[in-house]
Wavefront OBJ file of the C-alpha trace (Angstrom):
o trace
v 105.383 -70.815 -27.038
v 101.926 -71.338 -25.709
v 102.206 -69.900 -22.971
v 103.113 -66.400 -24.541
v 100.226 -66.784 -26.871
v 98.097 -67.520 -23.676
v 99.677 -64.773 -21.842
v 98.634 -62.165 -24.819
v 95.520 -63.417 -24.612
v 95.030 -62.479 -20.962
v 96.285 -59.520 -21.610
v 94.333 -58.930 -24.555
v 90.970 -59.181 -22.766
v 92.247 -57.462 -19.517
v 92.693 -54.450 -21.801
v 89.172 -54.937 -23.372
v 87.843 -55.160 -19.999
v 89.391 -52.224 -18.856
v 88.201 -50.284 -21.640
v 84.752 -51.290 -20.975
v 84.953 -50.332 -17.084
v 86.341 -47.329 -18.369
v 83.373 -46.283 -20.800
v 80.999 -47.499 -17.998
v 82.559 -45.040 -15.616
v 81.806 -42.393 -18.294
v 78.584 -43.319 -18.612
v 78.266 -43.645 -14.807
v 79.622 -40.080 -14.286
v 76.885 -38.852 -17.167
v 74.305 -40.187 -15.547
v 75.149 -38.636 -11.988
v 75.403 -35.414 -13.936
v 71.441 -36.072 -15.055
v 70.386 -37.288 -11.817
v 71.790 -34.322 -10.155
v 69.944 -31.852 -12.740
v 66.687 -33.850 -12.242
v 67.043 -33.259 -8.630
v 67.577 -29.437 -8.696
v 64.489 -29.420 -11.362
v 62.666 -30.982 -9.270
v 63.223 -28.985 -6.312
v 62.380 -25.883 -8.470
v 59.235 -27.379 -9.292
v 58.139 -28.262 -5.575
v 59.178 -24.592 -5.222
v 56.945 -23.427 -7.707
v 53.697 -26.182 -6.250
v 54.101 -24.519 -2.739
v 53.909 -20.798 -4.610
v 50.706 -22.753 -6.044
v 48.999 -24.142 -3.331
v 49.620 -20.860 -1.161
v 47.991 -19.104 -4.028
v 45.160 -21.139 -4.040
v 44.735 -20.798 -0.029
v 44.695 -16.935 -1.107
v 41.970 -17.342 -3.362
v 39.558 -19.508 -1.549
v 39.917 -16.558 1.195
v 39.388 -14.053 -0.789
v 36.175 -16.114 -2.610
v 34.727 -16.339 0.747
v 35.093 -12.843 1.506
v 33.376 -11.718 -1.724
v 30.788 -14.023 -1.051
v 29.764 -12.932 1.887
v 30.285 -9.281 0.349
v 27.845 -9.825 -2.191
v 25.457 -11.859 -0.128
v 25.599 -8.481 1.895
v 24.914 -6.436 -1.107
v 22.021 -8.553 -2.266
v 20.166 -8.179 1.120
v 20.674 -4.587 1.116
v 19.074 -4.469 -2.484
v 16.215 -6.403 -1.518
v 15.248 -3.774 1.116
v 16.258 -0.448 -1.169
v 13.543 -2.346 -3.600
v 10.881 -2.844 -1.316
v 11.770 0.959 0.095
v 11.369 1.927 -3.892
v 8.151 -0.383 -4.363
v 6.867 1.475 -1.452
v 7.809 5.161 -2.196
v 6.115 4.453 -5.727
v 2.915 3.528 -3.941
v 3.132 6.609 -1.826
v 3.601 8.672 -4.839
v 0.882 7.162 -6.888
v -1.643 7.880 -3.692
v -0.259 11.648 -3.336
v -0.852 12.127 -6.673
v -4.205 10.468 -6.688
v -4.933 12.943 -3.536
v -4.182 15.900 -5.527
l 1 2 3 4 5 6 7 8 9 10 11 12 13 14 15 16 17 18 19 20 21 22 23 24 25 26 27 28 29 30 31 32 33 34 35 36 37 38 39 40 41 42 43 44 45 46 47 48 49 50 51 52 53 54 55 56 57 58 59 60 61 62 63 64 65 66 67 68 69 70 71 72 73 74 75 76 77 78 79 80 81 82 83 84 85 86 87 88 89 90 91 92 93 94 95 96 97 98
């Protein structure tokens, strides 16, 4: 009789353990699914980051190009101002001579 009670208690404990293991397996499967989703999300973020890095490099190149062009325009404008000033003096001189 004592052996039957002990056997029943052991069976109950084993059933509890089986239920807990099954529950843990479900949780582990759920975690694996979430990790897979996170990996896919990370890959998408990496692709976007690569695109941002590429665009940043393009923008830096564009900025350098624009800076060179603006500097060239400034030099040309300075020359135009000098020539215009010279022309103004010449026009005033011609008016005075007349």
